[in-house]
N, C-alpha and C positions, 0 to 999 in steps of 0.2 A: 352467535350465543346472543340475547336479549338486555338489553341494560338491566333488566331487573331480579338476572341471575349472577350478576358481580360477586363474586365472592372475593374474600380478603386473605392478603401473601402476606401474613405475619413475619415481618424481617426482624431476624435476632432473638434469643430467650427474651420474653413480658418479666418485666421490674415489679415486682410482687411484695406491697405493705398491706402488716397487719395495725389497725387501726383499733389502739385498745377504747375510743370514744367517752375519755377522759384526759390524759395530755393531751391527747393527736384524734383527731376524728374525721371523718370523709366530711361530714355538712361545714364544718369552720378551723380545720385544719388545726382545730384544738385550742384556736383562741377565745373563742366563746362570744358572747356578745359587748364583752366588754375590752376584748381584745380587737375585734371588726372594730368600735367605734375610736380603741388610739389613735398611735406612729407609726407608723408601717414596725416588722419585729424586722429585729437584724441579725447582723449572723459574727458568731467565736470569732471568724474568722473572714476580715471583705473581702481577701482576695479572692480566697479557695472556699464561697459557702456549698455545706450540702446538701445533697437531693432535698431532705425532709426541708429545711430552712431555705430553702429558694421554693419549694412548696408550700411554704406558711407563710411567705410573702407573694406569691404571686395570687394563693385563693385571697390573704388580704386588700391585694390590688386593685385587683377582681371584684369584688363586696363594695368599696369606695367610688370605684370607673361606676358602675353598671345603678346603685341602689341608694337611697337616704337611708344608712344603719343609724339615722337618731330614733331618740323614742316617739317624738315629737310629732314626728312622720308616719308613725308607725308601723318603723322596726319590733322585730318581735314580739309583738300584739297582733296585728292583725296579720303581717307575713315573715317570710325571715325565719331564722329557729325561735320559733313558738315557743318563747317559757324557757330560752337559752337554751334551747333543745340539743344536743351534740347524736351525732351519731355513729355507734362504733360500726368494723365491719375489713372485707380488703380490696386492696385497690389493684386495677393493672395497669401499666403504662409501653404501653408499644407504639410500635411502629410499623405501618400496613402500606405498602407498595399501591402503586395509584395503576387504576387499570391500561392506561400507556407502557408506565414500565418507566416512568419517565422520572418519577421522583416518589414522596414515600410524603403519609400523612401521620398526625397523630391521635392517636384513638385508646381513650387513657376511658378503660370499667371499676364502678365504682359498686360492691359488693355488698349490703347494711347484713347486721344482724341477724333482720328482720327478718330477712326475705326470702322466700315458699318454694324450694325446688320442682315443690309437688303439684305449687298451682303460679309458673314463672310470671309472673310482670318486669319487664321491663319497659324505658325511657330513653329515646334515645337521640342526644338533641345535640347541635351547632353552633357554636359559642357566635360571638356578636361581631361586628366591625370585620378587623385582621386581626383580634385576641387568642390568645394562645389557646392549649386547650382547658383550661379553667376557667376560658372567659361566657358561663352559658352555667358553672354555678351557680350564682348570688341568683339570677331568673329561670334559665327551665327546670332546673334541677333538685333549689329546696325542696320542694314541694314533692316531690318523687320519693327524696330519700328519706322523712318524713316518716312517710308510705309504706316504711318497707319495698317499697322502687326495685330493683338495681338500678343502671343510670350510667350508660353507652355515649361519653360526648367526643366528638370531633372536631380536629384544627379545619377540619375543610383543605387542608392544600394550601392557607395564611400559616399564622400561628407568626408562633415570634423569629421568624425565620429569618434573622439577620447573617452577614455572612463581614467581615473586617476583613477590606481588603487590606490594609497598612502587613495586617499581621497574618494572614491569608487563615482566621479563624471565623469559627458560628455554631452554632448549638447545637448539641446532641438532646433529645424529647424529655429527659430528665432538668434542662435548663445548665446543664454543665459542658464546658466550654470547652474541643473537640476544632485540634489541626489539617487532621481528616479528613480531608474532603470523601473517599469510598466507604466510612464509619456508614453501616448500615440502620444507627439509630444519629444519626445529621440529618435534624429539620430539613436542612439549605445550604446547599454546596456551588456556586455555578460550577458554569464549565471552565475547565483552564483549559486556557491557549491564548498564542500569542498578542488576540487583539487584545484581549484581560489587560495581560503582561504591559502592553502600552498606555493604557487606560489607566490605568494602574499608577505606569508612572506619571502619568500628564495631569493624575485629578487623585493627588493624592487625600491621606487622610476618608475617603472613601465609604459609605454603608448599603452595601445591597441589601433590599429588603424583599421579601420570596413572594406579598401579594402585587407585587410593582414589579422587579424582574427577573419572577423566575421563566419568562418567558412561554410560559404554561398558557397564561388567561386559564383559571380555574377556578374560576368562577363558572364554567362551560361544564365542571361535571363536580357542584357540589351535590349532587343530588343524589352521585352516584360515590360518591366519598361517604355521606352519609348509610344508603345501601351497606360498604363494605367495615363502618363500624358498626352496623347490627349484626352479618356475619360474622366477625371477631367477635362479639359481647358473645357470642353463640358458643364459638367454640374456647371463647376463656369460661367460659360459667358451666363448660362441661370437662375442665382443667380440673375442677371446683365438685364436681360432683355425680357426673356422669355415671362415675364407678359407686359410686354411694345410691343411687338413683335406679340405677339396672336399666338408663336408658339415656336416651340424649335427647337434649334438650336439642326445641326448637321453635323457630317465627308458629309455624301453622301449630305450634299447641303452648300459645304461650300472647299475653297480650300488649301490646308492642307499640304502646305510642308515642310518635315524634311533636319535637317539642321545639324551635327557638326562635327567636326575635330577632329583627333586623335584616344584615348580613342571613343568621342562624334561621329567623324564620323563611328565607326566601330559598336559604340551603332545605329544611322539609316541603315546601311547590316541592321545590324537580326532583327531588327524591318520591316524591307521591305519583310525579307524572311519568318516571321512572320503575315504581313502584309496582309488575306488569306477573308478577309472582302475589302481589293482594300481604308483604310481609308484616305491613305498618296496619291494626286495627283502626287507631283515630289520627285528627292530629291537630295543632293547633302553633298558627303560625301572627305571633305579634307582633305591630310595625312596618310590614316584611318589607323588602324589597325588589317585592313584583316588581318583572317586568315581560307583558304585553306588550308591544311596541307593533304598529302600523296592522293589531288585530282589533281595532277599539272602534275600525270606518265604519260609519255608518249607526255609531252609537253616541247621545249626549249623556252629559251627569247635571239633570237637575239637582240644583242647590236653593233651596226657597226662590229666590224670578233670577235667579242667574242661569243662565247654561253653558255649558259646557263642550262641544264637537270636537276640540286636541288634546283630549284624553289618553292617561297611557305611553306621554313621550318619555324615553328612557332615558334611563340615572345619566348619563353621560351629560346628552342634554339638559336636563335643568341645575343640575352641581356648573355645568359651565357658562349656561345661565340667570343662575347664582352669583358665581365668579363675578362678573359683569357688571350687574348691574344694583345688586344688593347694597354695599357700599354706596353707591347711592341713593338709594331707597331710603336705608334709618335717617338719613337727614329729614326725610318728610315723618319723620316716626318722634307725634309730638309726645309720646307718653311717658310723660320723666321713672313710673312706675315699672318699665320691663326689665326682663333681668336684664340687666349691662348694661343700659342707657347709658350709667352716669360716663362708662370706659367710652364706651363711640363719641359721649357728649368731651372729653378727654383730649380723644383723635379726630374733632372736626377739624383742621390744617389739615391733614392728612386726607379726608376724606370727600373736602372740597377739590382738592387737589386731585382725584379720582373723576368727582364728578364732572371735573371740567378738560380733564382729560377724554372724557366719555363724547363732551357738548365738542370738540376739536375731531372726532374720529365720525361726527354724525351720524352715531346713534342717540343723544339724546339733542331736547330743544337745547336751542340758543337763548341766551338769555339770561337773568340773576337766576343765583344754584336751587335757589327755593326750590322754582318752580322746575330746576330735571331733577331733581330728588322725586318732584309728587309726576314726574315725567317718569323714571324706572321706576316707580314705586305702581304706578298703573301698568305697565310695561311685566313687571312679577305676577302679577291677579290676574294679568287676561290671559297671559300665559296657564293659568288654568292656578296657581300659583295662593293657599285661600289667603282672607284678612284673618285669621285665628291661628295661622304659623307666621304672620311679619314680627311680631313683636318678638319674637325668636332670633331673628336675624343678628341684632346686637351683640349674641351671645355667637351666634354664626362666626362674624366676623374676630373678636377678641381671639375665641380657638384657633382660628386661622384654618375651617374645614372647608373652604372653599378648592384652594391651592392647592389643599395636601390631598383632596380628595380627588379632585379632576387630574393631576399629575400624574398622580398613581392610577386612576384604571384608565386615565391612556397608555399609559405603559402597559398596561398587564392585556384588555386588548387588541393590543395592537402586539401581543408578543414580542416583543421588542428584546434583544439583549442586552444586560450593561453597557456596556457601550456602545450602545446604538443613542447615547443620549439627545432627549430634544430641548433645543430652544437653552443648552446651556445646563439645566434638571440636574442635580442629583442631593443625596442626602449624605450627612454630616453632622457626628459634635461641633459643637461651636463655641467661639469663645466669648468677654463680655462684648468686642469690636463687633461679637461676629462675622468672625473667620474662622474656615474651619482648622479643625484643629485634630489629633490627637486623642480617641478614644480611651481616658486611664484603665485603670487596670482594675479598679472598686468598681468606676461604672461597667466595664464589660463583667464583669462577675454580676448585677442585681439585671443587666437589663433585662435579661427573659421574663421575671418575673413586674418589670414595672412594664416594661412598655407592652403598646398596643399592638403593635403589627404592623401603623403605619407611622408616619414621621409626618408632622412631628410628635416627639413625646421621649420620653426618659433624659433631656435634651441632650436629643438629635432633630435634626432641624433640615427645614427642605431649603436649600441653595443653592441661589443663579448669579446669574453675573450682574453687576449693577453699569450705571450706562457708563465707567471709568474701566468696566473691564476687568474689575477682584471678583471674582467668587466669596458673597457672605450672605448670611440668615434670609432668606426672603417668607419668613413665615406668613405675613401677612401680603404678600405676589403685590402683584404688581397690576396696570393696565395692562401695557406691552405684552405681556406671558397668557391673560385672560382674550386679547385678543388671539395669541398665537394659537389657544389650544380651542379658540370659538368653530362651531361648525356653520360652514357659512351661508344657513339659512339667520344667523344672529349674526353679520354682519354683512347681510340685502345695500341697504343704506350706508355701509361706510365710507366715510372716505378718507381711511388713512392709507397708506402709501403700502401698497403688498410690496413693496421691495426691502420695507418693516417686518415685515413674518419670517420666521423661518423657512432654508432654501428646502425643505424637504417638510412642509406644508402639505401641503396636498398629498403626497408622500405615506405621511403620517396617519391624517385623520380616515385618509382610505382606512386604511387598516386597523384605526379603532370601528368605523360605521362595522367591518366583517370580525370585528370580534364581540362587537354587540350581538348582530346576526345569531353568533351560535347562542346565546344564551336569553333569546325570549322561548318565553313560556309560553304554551297552549292552555292553561289555565285547563285543564282538567283531574283534577285530583284522584278521579277514580269513586265507588258507591262503598264512600264509606261515611262517616260524621269528621268534619273536618269548619273548626272554628278557623278566622280572619279575626281579628284583633289589633283597633289603626287607632291612634289618638289626634282628633278631629287638627288640634294644636302643631300637630307634629314641625318645627321649623326643616327637619333633614332631608327625610322620604314622605316628600305631602302624599297624602289621600289621595285626589282626582286621578296621582299619573301612577300609582303604586296598590291600594287593597280596594282606591272604588272601580277603580280600572278592572281589577282583578276579576273584581266579585260581578261585575258586569256584563264581562264579554263571558263568565264559565253563565251567568244566566241567560243572556242568549243565545246561547248551541247549544247549553244540556238543561238548566233548566231542572226539573226538578227531577234529575235524575241521579241528580247531584244532594248529597244533604250537607251542603257549604252555607254554615251563614257569617251573617259579618257586621260586625258590632262596631261601633262607634263609639269612642269615648271621648265627652263634647269636650272637659280640661283637663286630655290626655298628652303630654308631649315627648318627645324622643330620650330624652336624660334623665331617667329619675336618679340618678345620683349626685344631680346639683340641684336639686328639691330643697333642701335644707339651707337655702341660700335666697337671701335676702333678691324678692321679684317674682323664686320661682313658688318658692313655699306661701303663699297670697294664690297664687292664678293659679296654678294646677294645680292637680293630686297626681296618686303613681297609678301606673299602667303595670309596675311589678303587685297591687293589690290582685285587682282581672284579671291577669293573668293565672293569678294560683284560685279565682273562682273559675276564670275557665277554665283549668283543669279538670277540676272537682266537677264540672257539668261534663268534660270529654266523659271521667271515668264513667260517671251514672246512665252517659248514655252508651257507653258501648260492652258495659259490665253488668248496667242492668235493664239494660233497653230505654231505658227513659228518655224521653224524645225532650231536643236542646228547642231553646227560646226560639224564634221566629228572627228572624236580622233586622236590626232595628238601632235605633240611637240609644247609650249611658247617659242620662242626664244625670249629671255628674251635680256637686255642689263644692266652689273651691272655702279652704279657711278660713281666704277674706283677712285684712286689717289682721296686726296680729302672730296672725297664722298661728289661732289656737291647735291645741293637739289636733292630726289628723278621728277621725271620727266614722263609723261605716254608715252614717248618713254621707258624709262628704262623699259617698261614691257611690251612689244611685245603686239600679238596680236595674235588674235585668228580668222582663214584661212575662212575661207567660201570653200576654194578650193586650201589645205593644199599645194597639189604638194609633193613633197619632206619630207617635216616633217609629213605624214601620216604614224598612228600607227594602225596597220593590225593586225589582228588574227584569224589562219585560226587552223584545226582539230591539228596538229600540230604543229606549232608555235607561239608566238607573236613578230614580228616585231617591231624595238622601232629604229629611226633613230640614230645617235649618234650628 
């Protein structure tokens, strides 16, 4: 069976909701603009929330985490629920068995009342990051629901799959708690055996996360999970309409668009590369974590006067690179207007100790801290991290991104089981002193709605043993942990004694490399319209190692045979949810506004044959001092004849205008 023929086996009975479009709806869970801008909705009983209450809170958390919901930011005017729009319809929630039979994914189908089964249109979306199944609603789905498309969501095998070892319980696909590991609707339950029991006794209060600790490397199957979601969508649509229409609905007789941002964007690209049956009519991948490691040999990225020969390095490599050096590099950033610059200045003593530790390990030049900080910054630039993205380093450090991502992806790529901990790392709720504690009942009840699927989140921390051997929250990580996770090529000049590294480091990193090889893409999305959209200022997923590299490989190997376009937004960055904060609002424009614009272009291409504009840089304009209300002129335009803003690929280079 070819990968494009993957089918969805729905487990158990579908959960169906009818939403009236007033008190509850598909787009905002009945919250409307005011509710989305307000505090998180509560529960009548904090210890036993209902399915609808959990859904409403999860939708609120997704919006607040992923987009700027303020009116000055354009929400409700330029994107989002335009004019406080609400959408009535039907919603199905199902568990779908993974192709290997080793687990399940969560699939959500939303059918607006305006859906036309005589001319079916479907948008398939995947959650960003490690989020739950509502994690693409505010971004990839909102445009579609307001235009009568049915929308099918997949959590792509990550989701809020948390298992509490203390109480041996986890979450069903609707967010309610279950202690039955054999429940077909439970999102994640570890394999029960003696080793897990020993680990539970040795490391009390541990919480397991599906993305990191399922032992499945879910990223390798993201594309299949999205194709399964499409198949499940048509099974459910036929439950609703087949008898009335007197025919079965199928992808062959429908318009099917695939859309995702971040990891959801990578999921879309993986699905395109596996879709040999041609289910997907067109696609949009926004700031995707694209992986073409090893395929860019002989290719250069030309950007202004710079030339980068080592583009497209693997996600794990650039996260571990940032983990090592960004804490020192921000000390060389003197721009006080950068987002959260003040927070890192307040942490300067800690960052200086980090810098000294790197000097002691032979990873930075000796001498004054200022010189070492500049050296760290230059190492990031030399590795292809754009100067435009470095101001986001302050935010990345405050958010503890790098230790969380490095540890979680290492665990997933290596396919390690929960008790096969590395460097003493685990996840747990922590007290004021940072010590692991039991997750409270009220916390557990809302974790599915509030969590992001990867720690730190919703009161759950990354925990490791300190110098005295005590387990405590290590959300900022440590140089010792960074060295433990760093690939050897980053430590070639290091003088750190190997005896100070974990004994199983070589075994772990070899397994990580094998896992990375499972997720390398081929940059062949097929003969259909596909748009890549990325922000030049992205400080999480560097453009040189993701969208630029993917597009460069495609242009070298496929060229005019594929209808792939790459649009780079000059003032776009990864975290639209923070655009309302000082430092963000003045200098960045929302990716979401361009996500909806690109979807309109994709629809016009698929349904009316209108040509997509050429690949180009979109010349946005920041709002500037005082951050006046976002207007269309801040977003820039896509030109049919971009002139000097044209992005061009050849057999040997991709040229991106400065």
